[in-house]
C-alpha positions, 0 to 999 in steps of 0.5 A: 261618915256623912258630909253633914256630920263632918260639917257639924264636927268642924262647926263644933270645933270652931266654937271650942275655947282653945285657950281653955283646952291648952290650960287643961293640957298644961295642967295635966302635964304639970300634975304628971310632972309632979307625980313622977318627979323624983323629988316629989312623988317619984320616989314613992311611985318608983318604990311601988312599982319596984323600979330604980331611979334610972329606970324611972328617969327614962323619958321616952314617950313624953311627946306622946303623953303631951299629945294624948293629954291635948286629945283628951282635952279636946275630947272632954271639951266637946263632951261638956259642950254637948251636955 
């Protein structure tokens, strides 16, 4: 990677609307909560996978899911600014 390309990436990151990225990240996380929460869609989700409530309640990896949502928000916003 050339230094000029790195400087361009830094300049693009400075022009991002970070509030919009954070809002998108939180929105994705809230939608995921609704999808997997037992009293909303979680029971249907668990039944379709054939897993029990105890297996569905395993919250290991939620931090990684939040980071993945944040990274996807950043990449999506960079893609939109290039279009």
